[in-house]
Backbone as JSON, one array per atom type, in Angstrom:
{
  "sequence": "MTIRIARDVVFSRARIGWNHGKGPMQEAALKLDAYLPLVPSREPAPALVMAFGGAFHRGTKEDDSFSDGVGRSTAVAEYCRRFAALGMPSFSVQYRLAQVDPEPGRDPVLTQPDAIPMSRINPVRVELGLPPVGARQMAGIMEAAFEDVGHAVRFVKANAASWGVDPGRIVLGGFSAGGRCAMYAAYGKRVGVAGVVSISGPLVPADAAAYLARGGDLPPLQLISGERDLDYVCRFVPEIERQFRAAGRPVAWSMVPGATHFFPAEAVTSDGRPVIDVMRSSIEGWVGRL",
  "N": [[137.69, 105.81, 109.35], [139.9, 105.82, 107.08], [139.61, 106.27, 103.52], [139.45, 105.55, 99.98], [138.65, 106.32, 96.8], [137.96, 105.35, 93.33], [137.1, 106.51, 90.77], [134.78, 106.88, 88.05], [134.59, 104.23, 86.86], [133.36, 102.26, 84.13], [130.31, 100.48, 83.94], [128.73, 99.41, 82.03], [127.26, 100.11, 78.64], [125.07, 102.02, 76.67], [122.58, 103.11, 74.94], [121.87, 106.54, 73.41], [120.06, 109.21, 72.32], [117.52, 108.52, 71.2], [115.02, 109.18, 70.14], [112.13, 108.72, 69.61], [112.44, 106.2, 68.57], [113.67, 106.48, 66.09], [116.26, 107.32, 65.89], [119.25, 109.19, 64.7], [121.07, 106.54, 66.6], [123.46, 106.48, 69.35], [126.31, 105.41, 71.62], [126.71, 105.53, 74.68], [129.1, 105.35, 77.58], [128.32, 104.37, 80.64], [128.9, 105.2, 83.98], [130.6, 104.23, 87.59], [131.53, 105.5, 90.69], [133.29, 104.13, 92.74], [133.8, 103.51, 96.55], [135.94, 103.23, 98.61], [136.84, 101.17, 101.6], [140.32, 101.71, 102.69], [142.07, 100.07, 103.74], [140.68, 96.74, 102.79], [138.66, 94.45, 103.86], [139.38, 91.7, 105.67], [137.37, 89.44, 105.33], [135.05, 88.61, 102.68], [133.13, 91.85, 102.35], [130.14, 93.28, 103.24], [128.13, 95.3, 100.6], [127.09, 98.48, 99.37], [125.08, 99.76, 97.16], [124.59, 103.19, 95.24], [121.68, 105.64, 93.99], [121.59, 108.16, 92.46], [119.56, 111.24, 92.92], [117.06, 113.75, 91.46], [115.1, 113.95, 90.04], [114.77, 112.41, 87.28], [116.04, 114.01, 85.41], [117.97, 115.73, 86.4], [121.13, 116.39, 88.76], [124.09, 114.64, 89.51], [126.41, 111.67, 89.39], [128.18, 112.14, 91.44], [127.08, 114.87, 92.83], [124.2, 115.26, 94.12], [123.07, 117.03, 95.64], [120.49, 119.03, 96.8], [118.07, 121.87, 97.32], [115.15, 123.48, 98.42], [115.06, 125.75, 99.73], [113.84, 125.5, 102.03], [115.16, 123.22, 103.13], [118.02, 120.95, 102.54], [119.03, 117.83, 100.79], [121.72, 115.37, 101.34], [124.39, 114.25, 99.79], [124.39, 111.19, 97.7], [126.55, 110.5, 97.04], [127.88, 111.49, 99.41], [127.07, 109.66, 101.62], [127.54, 107.11, 100.43], [130.38, 107.8, 101.26], [130.48, 107.92, 103.63], [129.72, 105.81, 104.47], [131.62, 103.62, 103.56], [133.6, 104.81, 105.28], [132.84, 103.27, 107.21], [134.06, 100.66, 106.83], [131.86, 99.42, 104.35], [132.23, 98.91, 101.12], [130.89, 100.77, 98.87], [129.14, 102.31, 96.2], [128.47, 104.58, 93.77], [125.81, 105.44, 91.6], [126.01, 105.99, 87.98], [123.26, 107.0, 85.81], [121.27, 107.28, 82.62], [119.8, 110.17, 81.93], [116.91, 112.34, 81.28], [117.55, 114.2, 79.37], [119.51, 113.21, 77.54], [117.67, 111.77, 75.63], [117.21, 108.71, 76.46], [117.39, 105.36, 74.96], [114.53, 103.45, 75.97], [113.61, 100.89, 78.19], [114.45, 97.63, 77.98], [113.19, 95.43, 78.7], [110.36, 96.5, 79.92], [108.93, 97.37, 83.41], [107.05, 99.09, 84.16], [103.58, 98.96, 85.35], [101.76, 100.65, 84.98], [101.92, 102.92, 82.29], [101.13, 104.94, 81.7], [100.35, 106.53, 83.77], [102.08, 107.21, 85.58], [103.43, 109.23, 88.34], [103.56, 112.8, 87.78], [103.68, 115.49, 88.54], [106.22, 116.08, 89.82], [107.8, 116.16, 87.27], [107.58, 118.2, 85.29], [107.49, 120.83, 86.28], [110.4, 121.07, 87.08], [111.44, 120.58, 84.09], [110.65, 122.93, 83.57], [112.25, 124.73, 84.68], [114.42, 124.02, 84.0], [114.58, 124.79, 80.98], [113.56, 123.41, 79.59], [110.94, 121.9, 77.26], [107.43, 120.62, 78.16], [106.66, 117.12, 79.01], [105.33, 114.04, 77.82], [103.59, 111.92, 80.38], [103.59, 108.62, 79.0], [105.88, 109.28, 77.47], [108.11, 109.7, 79.6], [107.59, 107.89, 80.95], [109.11, 105.58, 79.64], [111.58, 107.33, 79.29], [112.14, 106.42, 82.24], [112.48, 103.86, 82.28], [114.03, 103.56, 81.4], [116.46, 104.33, 82.74], [115.87, 102.92, 85.23], [116.89, 100.36, 84.25], [119.68, 100.99, 83.64], [120.63, 101.13, 86.4], [120.08, 98.49, 87.66], [121.81, 97.45, 86.22], [124.21, 98.14, 86.96], [124.52, 97.14, 89.52], [124.12, 94.21, 88.78], [127.13, 94.32, 88.3], [128.59, 95.55, 89.85], [128.11, 92.78, 91.24], [129.27, 91.01, 89.62], [131.63, 91.89, 89.69], [132.35, 91.29, 92.33], [135.14, 90.38, 93.82], [136.95, 91.47, 93.31], [136.99, 93.99, 94.44], [136.3, 93.4, 97.06], [133.96, 92.54, 97.75], [130.73, 91.0, 99.3], [128.78, 89.12, 97.25], [126.32, 88.45, 97.94], [125.22, 89.99, 99.47], [124.61, 92.69, 99.16], [123.19, 95.98, 99.06], [120.72, 98.08, 97.82], [120.16, 101.3, 97.22], [118.63, 104.73, 97.36], [118.18, 108.58, 96.31], [115.46, 109.68, 96.06], [114.52, 110.0, 92.7], [116.43, 108.44, 92.46], [116.05, 106.66, 94.36], [113.71, 105.53, 93.72], [114.49, 104.18, 91.5], [116.02, 101.93, 92.39], [114.31, 100.75, 93.82], [112.38, 99.78, 91.81], [114.07, 98.51, 90.34], [115.12, 96.35, 92.35], [112.53, 95.23, 92.54], [110.91, 94.95, 90.54], [112.49, 94.61, 88.43], [114.04, 92.39, 90.06], [117.11, 92.35, 90.93], [118.6, 90.85, 92.58], [118.93, 91.69, 95.82], [119.95, 92.29, 99.19], [118.67, 94.0, 100.63], [116.63, 96.51, 100.37], [116.82, 100.7, 100.73], [115.26, 103.04, 100.43], [114.93, 106.86, 100.08], [112.44, 109.54, 100.16], [111.75, 108.04, 97.65], [109.25, 106.3, 95.81], [107.22, 103.29, 95.21], [104.85, 103.03, 92.88], [101.72, 102.51, 93.83], [100.25, 100.55, 92.4], [102.11, 99.14, 90.84], [103.41, 98.17, 92.89], [101.64, 96.02, 94.05], [101.47, 94.34, 91.96], [104.03, 93.39, 91.6], [104.35, 92.35, 94.6], [102.33, 90.62, 94.45], [103.25, 88.83, 92.44], [104.84, 87.4, 93.77], [107.59, 85.15, 95.69], [111.07, 85.45, 96.28], [111.36, 88.21, 97.72], [113.7, 91.71, 98.63], [113.96, 93.51, 102.17], [112.99, 96.36, 102.71], [113.43, 99.53, 103.4], [111.89, 102.9, 104.06], [111.88, 106.01, 104.02], [111.02, 109.44, 104.37], [110.36, 112.65, 104.14], [107.64, 114.81, 106.24], [106.24, 116.82, 104.78], [106.77, 115.99, 102.36], [107.38, 115.72, 98.61], [103.7, 115.69, 96.86], [103.21, 112.98, 95.63], [104.61, 111.29, 96.9], [104.02, 111.53, 99.83], [101.35, 110.56, 99.35], [102.09, 107.66, 98.6], [103.66, 106.65, 100.26], [103.12, 105.68, 102.57], [101.02, 103.85, 102.15], [102.36, 101.89, 100.39], [103.91, 100.94, 102.11], [102.04, 99.95, 103.4], [101.43, 97.5, 101.68], [103.19, 95.95, 101.75], [103.41, 95.1, 104.32], [100.8, 93.76, 104.67], [101.03, 91.57, 102.44], [103.49, 90.59, 103.97], [105.51, 91.05, 103.92], [108.9, 92.21, 105.32], [109.18, 95.2, 106.1], [109.93, 99.13, 106.69], [109.2, 102.38, 108.07], [110.54, 105.9, 108.25], [110.04, 108.48, 108.93], [110.78, 112.0, 108.97], [109.58, 114.42, 110.88], [108.44, 117.5, 109.44], [109.87, 118.02, 107.85], [110.2, 118.64, 104.31], [110.89, 117.4, 100.61], [114.06, 117.46, 100.7], [115.99, 116.66, 102.81], [118.44, 116.17, 105.17], [121.46, 114.16, 106.05], [121.62, 114.18, 108.6], [118.89, 114.68, 109.66], [116.41, 114.05, 111.78], [114.47, 111.99, 112.47], [111.04, 110.33, 113.41], [111.47, 108.54, 115.42], [113.44, 109.68, 116.84], [115.77, 109.18, 115.68], [118.32, 110.21, 113.49], [118.67, 110.11, 110.11], [120.93, 108.7, 109.04], [121.45, 106.87, 111.01], [119.52, 105.5, 110.61], [119.47, 104.36, 108.55], [121.66, 103.1, 108.52], [121.2, 101.31, 111.2], [119.24, 99.52, 109.69], [120.83, 98.35, 107.51], [122.35, 97.33, 108.64], [120.75, 95.43, 110.09], [120.07, 93.57, 108.13], [122.42, 92.44, 106.54], [124.7, 92.16, 108.73], [126.97, 93.44, 111.22], [128.19, 96.26, 110.54]],
  "CA": [[138.78, 104.86, 108.53], [140.29, 106.21, 105.65], [139.02, 104.91, 102.11], [139.96, 105.57, 98.51], [137.81, 106.31, 95.46], [138.06, 104.68, 92.11], [136.41, 106.97, 90.05], [134.57, 106.66, 86.67], [134.74, 103.04, 86.09], [132.51, 101.69, 83.25], [130.05, 99.61, 83.83], [127.8, 98.98, 80.83], [127.39, 100.85, 77.35], [123.5, 102.03, 76.52], [122.07, 103.61, 73.44], [120.67, 107.43, 73.68], [119.55, 109.73, 71.27], [116.31, 107.65, 70.82], [113.73, 109.68, 68.77], [111.14, 107.81, 69.06], [113.0, 104.96, 67.58], [113.85, 106.97, 64.54], [117.67, 107.41, 66.08], [120.08, 108.03, 65.17], [121.25, 106.8, 68.4], [124.7, 106.65, 69.79], [126.13, 104.41, 72.38], [127.06, 105.68, 75.82], [129.67, 104.32, 78.51], [127.95, 104.69, 81.8], [130.15, 104.85, 85.21], [130.36, 104.41, 88.71], [132.29, 105.52, 91.69], [134.06, 103.08, 94.05], [134.21, 104.59, 97.67], [136.1, 101.78, 99.0], [137.76, 101.27, 102.8], [141.69, 101.88, 102.29], [142.18, 98.41, 104.09], [139.83, 95.56, 102.89], [138.26, 93.37, 105.25], [140.0, 89.78, 105.42], [136.57, 88.5, 104.87], [134.4, 89.52, 101.62], [132.0, 92.74, 103.15], [128.52, 93.62, 102.2], [128.22, 96.64, 99.83], [125.74, 99.39, 99.28], [124.81, 100.91, 95.57], [123.53, 104.11, 95.5], [121.48, 105.78, 93.12], [121.36, 110.2, 92.59], [118.2, 112.12, 92.79], [117.03, 114.31, 90.23], [113.48, 113.74, 88.93], [114.92, 111.6, 86.65], [116.73, 115.31, 84.9], [119.19, 116.38, 86.84], [121.5, 115.2, 89.54], [124.9, 113.46, 88.9], [127.0, 110.44, 91.01], [129.17, 113.04, 92.09], [126.42, 115.59, 93.72], [122.92, 115.64, 94.19], [122.38, 117.67, 96.76], [119.65, 120.16, 96.29], [117.55, 122.44, 98.13], [114.16, 124.11, 98.42], [114.98, 127.26, 100.5], [113.73, 124.96, 103.54], [116.1, 121.94, 103.6], [118.77, 120.26, 101.55], [119.4, 116.91, 100.49], [122.6, 115.21, 101.21], [124.75, 113.83, 98.37], [124.12, 110.14, 97.58], [128.1, 110.01, 97.3], [128.18, 111.44, 100.79], [126.46, 108.59, 102.07], [129.11, 106.53, 99.78], [131.75, 108.22, 101.56], [130.3, 107.41, 105.22], [129.65, 103.89, 104.59], [132.85, 103.14, 103.41], [134.53, 104.73, 106.17], [132.31, 102.28, 108.01], [134.06, 99.64, 106.22], [131.04, 98.82, 103.73], [132.4, 99.43, 99.86], [129.92, 101.59, 98.5], [129.0, 102.41, 94.73], [127.37, 105.96, 93.38], [125.99, 104.8, 90.08], [125.15, 106.91, 86.87], [121.77, 106.54, 84.86], [120.65, 108.33, 81.71], [118.51, 111.37, 82.19], [115.95, 112.57, 80.36], [118.17, 115.14, 78.15], [120.56, 112.55, 76.95], [117.26, 110.92, 75.09], [117.64, 107.11, 76.62], [116.51, 104.42, 74.67], [113.66, 102.83, 76.69], [114.36, 99.68, 79.12], [113.96, 96.87, 76.92], [111.94, 94.79, 80.09], [109.56, 97.19, 80.84], [108.15, 97.23, 84.79], [105.95, 100.02, 84.99], [102.18, 98.49, 85.0], [100.87, 101.55, 84.09], [103.1, 103.76, 82.19], [100.38, 106.17, 81.5], [99.78, 106.62, 85.09], [103.19, 107.86, 86.48], [103.19, 110.9, 88.81], [103.78, 113.72, 86.77], [103.65, 116.97, 89.22], [107.4, 116.92, 89.92], [108.48, 116.13, 86.35], [107.44, 119.39, 84.22], [108.04, 122.2, 86.9], [112.19, 120.7, 86.78], [111.45, 120.91, 82.57], [110.77, 124.45, 83.39], [113.69, 125.22, 85.56], [115.79, 123.8, 82.86], [113.98, 125.42, 79.92], [113.08, 122.16, 78.33], [108.98, 122.26, 76.9], [106.78, 119.81, 78.47], [106.79, 115.73, 78.47], [104.11, 113.45, 78.35], [103.48, 110.51, 81.07], [104.29, 107.7, 78.39], [107.37, 109.31, 77.11], [108.49, 109.93, 80.54], [107.44, 106.16, 81.8], [110.47, 105.22, 79.0], [112.84, 107.7, 80.11], [112.29, 106.12, 83.55], [112.66, 102.87, 82.27], [115.85, 103.36, 81.0], [117.18, 104.86, 84.33], [115.68, 101.47, 85.85], [117.66, 99.32, 83.59], [121.04, 101.19, 84.06], [120.85, 100.79, 88.06], [119.66, 96.84, 87.21], [123.18, 96.66, 85.27], [125.31, 98.51, 87.99], [123.8, 95.84, 90.84], [124.81, 92.94, 88.41], [128.44, 94.38, 87.76], [129.05, 95.19, 91.1], [128.41, 91.06, 91.8], [129.75, 90.01, 88.94], [132.95, 91.97, 89.88], [132.52, 91.49, 93.6], [136.57, 89.91, 94.62], [138.19, 92.94, 93.16], [136.56, 95.09, 96.18], [136.44, 92.48, 98.35], [132.75, 92.48, 98.18], [130.19, 89.76, 99.42], [127.87, 89.39, 96.07], [124.91, 87.88, 98.36], [125.58, 91.11, 100.91], [124.32, 94.07, 98.96], [122.02, 96.99, 99.97], [120.72, 98.53, 96.74], [119.52, 102.54, 97.64], [118.93, 105.86, 96.53], [117.71, 109.52, 96.65], [114.47, 110.65, 95.09], [114.4, 109.64, 91.27], [117.41, 107.08, 92.64], [115.12, 105.56, 95.34], [112.62, 105.05, 92.7], [115.6, 103.37, 90.47], [116.2, 101.37, 93.37], [112.71, 99.79, 94.25], [111.94, 99.39, 90.64], [115.36, 97.54, 90.0], [114.75, 94.96, 93.15], [111.3, 94.79, 92.74], [110.47, 95.11, 89.33], [113.26, 93.79, 87.55], [114.46, 91.81, 90.85], [118.33, 92.49, 90.39], [118.37, 90.25, 93.58], [119.69, 92.32, 96.45], [120.12, 91.89, 100.44], [118.26, 95.22, 101.04], [116.52, 98.41, 100.12], [116.58, 102.02, 101.23], [114.78, 104.67, 99.54], [114.89, 108.12, 100.52], [112.05, 109.85, 99.05], [111.13, 107.52, 96.49], [108.67, 105.45, 96.34], [106.65, 102.79, 94.07], [103.66, 103.51, 92.43], [101.3, 101.1, 94.52], [99.58, 99.39, 91.54], [103.04, 98.44, 90.62], [103.83, 97.49, 94.18], [100.67, 95.25, 94.16], [101.88, 93.57, 90.7], [105.21, 92.91, 92.2], [104.03, 91.53, 95.92], [101.42, 89.2, 93.66], [104.08, 87.53, 92.07], [105.83, 86.23, 95.1], [109.24, 85.36, 95.17], [112.45, 86.35, 97.41], [111.83, 89.94, 97.88], [114.24, 91.86, 99.77], [113.53, 93.91, 102.97], [112.57, 97.69, 102.87], [113.32, 100.71, 104.63], [111.37, 103.66, 103.72], [112.36, 106.98, 104.56], [110.54, 110.26, 103.53], [109.5, 113.99, 105.11], [106.33, 115.03, 106.92], [106.09, 117.49, 103.99], [107.37, 115.45, 101.27], [106.51, 115.87, 97.51], [102.56, 115.15, 97.06], [102.95, 111.12, 95.56], [105.45, 110.59, 98.3], [103.36, 111.45, 101.05], [100.23, 109.21, 99.28], [102.17, 106.72, 98.44], [104.98, 105.76, 100.99], [102.17, 105.08, 103.99], [100.38, 102.65, 101.1], [103.99, 101.06, 99.92], [104.41, 100.08, 104.01], [100.79, 98.75, 104.22], [101.32, 96.37, 101.14], [104.23, 95.25, 102.3], [103.3, 94.4, 105.62], [99.86, 92.78, 104.5], [102.0, 90.98, 101.93], [104.15, 89.74, 105.09], [106.96, 91.24, 103.6], [109.85, 93.17, 106.1], [109.38, 96.79, 105.61], [109.75, 100.18, 107.71], [109.1, 103.84, 107.41], [110.82, 106.59, 109.04], [109.35, 109.98, 108.49], [111.4, 112.86, 109.37], [108.73, 115.88, 111.14], [108.75, 118.8, 109.31], [111.07, 117.84, 106.77], [110.12, 118.66, 102.72], [111.43, 116.32, 99.98], [114.92, 118.0, 100.96], [116.54, 116.68, 104.42], [119.92, 115.97, 105.31], [121.23, 112.69, 106.85], [121.05, 113.97, 110.35], [117.75, 115.02, 110.33], [116.03, 113.21, 113.28], [113.19, 111.1, 112.47], [110.08, 110.97, 114.18], [111.9, 107.96, 116.25], [114.39, 110.09, 117.52], [117.03, 108.85, 115.27], [118.94, 110.77, 112.32], [118.88, 109.45, 109.05], [121.75, 107.9, 108.58], [121.12, 106.07, 111.91], [118.2, 104.77, 110.52], [119.92, 103.67, 107.12], [122.94, 102.26, 109.12], [120.45, 100.1, 111.43], [118.31, 98.73, 108.93], [121.46, 97.75, 106.65], [123.27, 96.24, 109.92], [119.97, 94.13, 110.31], [120.49, 92.52, 106.55], [123.94, 91.94, 106.24], [125.31, 91.93, 109.78], [127.1, 94.69, 111.75], [129.43, 97.27, 109.63]],
  "C": [[138.53, 105.79, 107.34], [139.87, 105.41, 104.19], [139.75, 105.53, 100.54], [138.87, 105.3, 97.61], [138.45, 105.85, 94.28], [136.98, 105.44, 91.18], [136.34, 106.84, 88.63], [134.88, 105.29, 85.83], [132.89, 102.54, 85.58], [131.9, 100.54, 83.34], [129.03, 99.02, 83.09], [127.67, 99.84, 79.88], [125.66, 100.69, 77.59], [123.52, 102.88, 75.47], [121.22, 105.3, 74.34], [120.53, 108.23, 72.45], [118.03, 108.95, 70.39], [115.08, 108.09, 69.82], [112.8, 109.31, 68.58], [111.28, 106.35, 68.02], [113.4, 105.14, 66.7], [115.46, 107.36, 64.81], [118.23, 108.59, 65.1], [120.77, 107.74, 66.48], [122.75, 106.27, 68.6], [124.99, 105.61, 71.2], [126.83, 105.48, 73.53], [127.85, 105.09, 77.23], [128.64, 105.03, 79.62], [129.02, 103.73, 82.87], [129.71, 104.6, 86.44], [131.56, 105.26, 89.59], [132.1, 105.03, 92.98], [134.09, 103.86, 95.27], [134.08, 103.17, 98.48], [136.84, 102.01, 100.7], [139.56, 101.19, 102.18], [142.34, 100.8, 102.74], [140.99, 97.47, 103.82], [139.9, 94.82, 103.62], [139.09, 92.54, 104.58], [138.91, 88.97, 104.92], [135.93, 89.53, 103.5], [132.97, 90.48, 102.28], [130.73, 93.21, 102.27], [128.88, 95.18, 101.55], [126.68, 97.33, 99.91], [126.35, 100.37, 97.98], [123.81, 101.85, 95.71], [123.19, 104.85, 94.13], [121.28, 107.51, 93.58], [120.09, 110.15, 92.23], [118.03, 112.94, 92.04], [116.03, 114.82, 89.57], [113.97, 113.45, 87.63], [115.97, 113.0, 85.12], [117.67, 115.81, 84.84], [120.26, 115.76, 87.93], [122.85, 114.3, 89.16], [125.14, 112.16, 90.08], [127.85, 110.86, 91.65], [128.33, 114.09, 93.2], [124.91, 115.85, 93.06], [122.23, 115.94, 95.18], [121.47, 118.75, 96.49], [118.6, 120.34, 97.54], [116.15, 123.18, 97.76], [113.99, 125.27, 99.15], [114.5, 126.4, 101.99], [114.54, 124.05, 103.94], [117.22, 121.71, 102.54], [118.97, 118.94, 101.8], [121.46, 116.91, 100.89], [123.07, 114.23, 99.94], [124.76, 112.29, 98.51], [125.45, 109.54, 97.74], [128.62, 110.54, 98.71], [127.77, 110.47, 101.64], [127.22, 107.36, 101.56], [129.71, 106.3, 100.58], [131.41, 107.67, 103.12], [129.99, 106.03, 105.2], [130.6, 103.04, 104.55], [133.81, 103.1, 104.23], [133.81, 103.75, 107.09], [133.31, 100.8, 108.24], [133.14, 99.09, 105.22], [131.46, 99.74, 102.39], [130.99, 99.92, 99.41], [130.25, 102.41, 97.0], [127.58, 103.76, 94.17], [127.4, 105.57, 92.02], [125.65, 105.96, 89.08], [123.95, 106.15, 86.28], [121.47, 107.33, 84.0], [119.67, 108.92, 82.18], [118.23, 111.55, 80.87], [116.89, 113.48, 78.58], [118.73, 114.1, 76.9], [119.31, 111.56, 75.32], [117.33, 109.91, 75.02], [116.78, 106.39, 75.31], [115.81, 103.4, 75.72], [114.37, 101.32, 77.42], [113.86, 98.71, 78.15], [112.8, 95.61, 77.71], [111.58, 95.49, 80.61], [108.96, 96.48, 82.04], [107.52, 98.2, 85.18], [104.6, 99.54, 84.35], [101.6, 99.42, 84.37], [101.24, 103.08, 83.63], [102.47, 105.17, 81.38], [99.9, 106.92, 82.88], [100.65, 107.32, 85.78], [102.33, 109.19, 87.24], [103.7, 111.69, 88.12], [104.13, 115.16, 87.37], [105.27, 116.96, 89.69], [108.0, 117.36, 88.73], [108.54, 117.79, 85.64], [107.86, 120.4, 84.74], [109.65, 122.25, 86.61], [112.32, 121.15, 85.15], [111.44, 122.27, 82.6], [111.62, 124.97, 83.86], [114.58, 125.25, 84.98], [115.39, 124.26, 81.46], [113.55, 124.31, 78.78], [111.38, 121.86, 78.54], [108.81, 120.79, 77.62], [106.76, 118.46, 78.47], [105.82, 115.25, 78.56], [104.36, 112.3, 79.48], [104.34, 109.39, 80.28], [105.82, 107.73, 77.92], [108.2, 109.32, 78.3], [108.76, 108.51, 81.23], [109.04, 105.58, 80.88], [111.51, 106.06, 79.25], [113.25, 106.51, 81.38], [112.52, 104.68, 83.53], [114.04, 102.39, 82.43], [116.81, 103.51, 82.22], [117.11, 103.39, 85.21], [116.62, 100.13, 85.39], [119.49, 99.6, 84.05], [121.01, 101.01, 85.33], [120.86, 99.5, 88.18], [121.36, 96.87, 86.92], [124.37, 97.28, 86.43], [125.05, 97.46, 89.06], [124.51, 94.83, 89.94], [126.55, 92.94, 87.94], [129.37, 94.74, 88.58], [129.56, 93.52, 91.76], [129.29, 90.54, 91.11], [131.95, 90.71, 89.14], [133.49, 91.84, 91.35], [134.22, 90.92, 94.38], [137.29, 90.97, 94.32], [137.65, 93.85, 94.29], [136.68, 94.51, 96.99], [135.0, 92.19, 99.01], [131.98, 91.26, 98.17], [129.24, 90.04, 98.22], [126.51, 89.11, 96.87], [124.65, 89.16, 99.4], [124.88, 92.22, 100.09], [123.22, 94.6, 98.87], [121.6, 98.07, 98.32], [119.75, 100.02, 97.32], [119.26, 103.68, 96.58], [118.4, 107.26, 96.66], [116.63, 109.7, 95.61], [114.13, 109.61, 93.95], [115.47, 108.26, 91.98], [116.5, 106.28, 93.61], [114.37, 105.05, 94.37], [113.34, 103.96, 91.86], [115.87, 102.43, 91.36], [115.54, 100.35, 93.74], [112.94, 98.92, 93.09], [113.18, 98.33, 90.52], [115.32, 96.35, 90.41], [113.86, 94.53, 93.21], [110.45, 94.15, 91.49], [111.07, 93.98, 88.72], [114.27, 92.36, 88.69], [116.13, 90.96, 90.41], [118.78, 91.43, 91.63], [119.61, 91.09, 94.36], [119.34, 92.11, 98.2], [118.93, 92.62, 101.09], [117.87, 96.22, 100.35], [116.21, 99.48, 100.8], [116.29, 102.8, 100.31], [114.09, 105.99, 100.34], [114.02, 108.92, 99.8], [111.91, 109.3, 97.92], [110.64, 106.13, 96.44], [108.35, 104.45, 94.84], [105.62, 103.12, 93.81], [103.07, 102.22, 92.75], [100.48, 100.31, 93.25], [101.18, 98.56, 91.2], [103.36, 97.67, 91.83], [103.11, 96.23, 94.18], [101.35, 94.21, 93.39], [102.92, 92.62, 91.42], [105.33, 91.84, 93.14], [102.93, 90.02, 95.32], [102.21, 88.48, 93.12], [105.35, 86.62, 92.87], [107.07, 86.33, 94.64], [110.05, 85.65, 96.24], [112.46, 87.66, 96.91], [112.2, 90.5, 99.14], [113.36, 93.09, 100.72], [113.38, 95.3, 102.77], [112.52, 98.52, 103.91], [113.23, 101.72, 103.81], [111.64, 104.96, 104.45], [111.59, 108.61, 103.75], [110.08, 111.9, 104.48], [108.14, 114.37, 105.35], [105.8, 115.44, 105.49], [106.71, 117.28, 102.87], [106.7, 116.19, 99.65], [104.82, 114.81, 98.09], [102.68, 113.37, 96.68], [103.67, 110.46, 96.63], [104.69, 110.35, 99.54], [101.84, 110.66, 100.66], [100.8, 108.2, 98.95], [103.04, 105.91, 99.19], [103.84, 104.68, 101.72], [101.91, 103.91, 103.02], [101.33, 101.55, 100.81], [104.05, 100.1, 101.23], [103.38, 99.37, 104.35], [100.35, 97.63, 103.23], [102.17, 95.71, 101.27], [103.85, 94.15, 103.31], [101.63, 93.49, 105.56], [99.79, 91.67, 103.53], [103.01, 89.83, 103.17], [105.71, 89.65, 104.72], [107.53, 92.6, 104.45], [110.01, 94.71, 105.09], [109.16, 97.66, 106.97], [109.83, 101.33, 107.19], [109.25, 104.55, 108.41], [110.44, 107.65, 108.56], [110.03, 110.84, 109.47], [110.05, 114.28, 109.48], [109.41, 117.2, 110.49], [109.14, 118.94, 108.04], [110.11, 117.94, 105.1], [110.95, 117.3, 102.11], [112.93, 116.31, 100.61], [115.49, 118.02, 102.23], [118.1, 116.06, 104.12], [120.16, 114.29, 105.95], [121.43, 112.95, 108.41], [120.14, 114.73, 111.08], [117.05, 113.97, 110.92], [114.69, 112.87, 112.66], [112.22, 111.21, 113.0], [110.6, 109.76, 115.7], [112.76, 108.52, 117.51], [115.78, 109.77, 116.69], [117.53, 109.38, 113.72], [118.87, 109.77, 111.3], [119.79, 108.25, 108.91], [121.68, 107.03, 109.51], [120.05, 104.97, 111.57], [118.35, 103.48, 109.35], [120.7, 102.46, 107.68], [122.14, 100.7, 109.85], [119.56, 99.17, 110.9], [119.53, 97.67, 108.26], [122.24, 96.57, 107.69], [122.26, 94.84, 109.79], [119.74, 92.82, 109.01], [121.47, 92.05, 106.51], [124.58, 91.99, 107.29], [125.84, 93.49, 109.98], [128.39, 95.12, 111.15], [130.33, 97.48, 110.65]]
}
């Protein structure tokens, strides 16, 4: 199916230049790219909102394809293009990165901000020529990203009619940092989505326990990760699956044998299906056949 792309649609404005609350702050426009079927469905269609990866320091809504010399990840924009070609309007969304010094989120959802995993953060900062950062400061940066992704979902819902979207059938997902944004927006901020797909991006187990304990209507979850993923991904993902199952919440975990943190949409999972097919199967189970 042929698609069209509406680029740089402003969905929110947020402050940058936090400087530990001293400012002076500026307001920045947050944008999304809409990947849309050329011919809209006659009936409102399900939609996919995706957040990019990059350790909250790099990547863009246009390109977050990274390699560690072993594998290469598929950009979330490419996932959006593929799902739009199936007839599912898809949105690749921007969020504030660490370098712009974002004002922390005003509705924090990290229950233990001093204990967030940092093993990936400072190595990326070294690559970018940035000084080390502490966990609490990094937590504020992450909270800003969670808030931005939540605003993107709300914007798509508010403008659903103009894109032919059913606001009750929006799936939220992302890769790495973007997957974490998706999970925290869905389970911490409870933006209200039909399902969550997280590619190598877990919740901190203490946060998952807190969100599950609150009860309420939580969306189903599809986790995807590499067998040799980042240390905290390998620790947290199976624990998140266990916690969701113990709480009676719908969850599935697909692992890519031999893969590191970076693997493509065509990578085959342990059940013999490519990642893109795992995603499609889960999404169709939540919102109907594409």
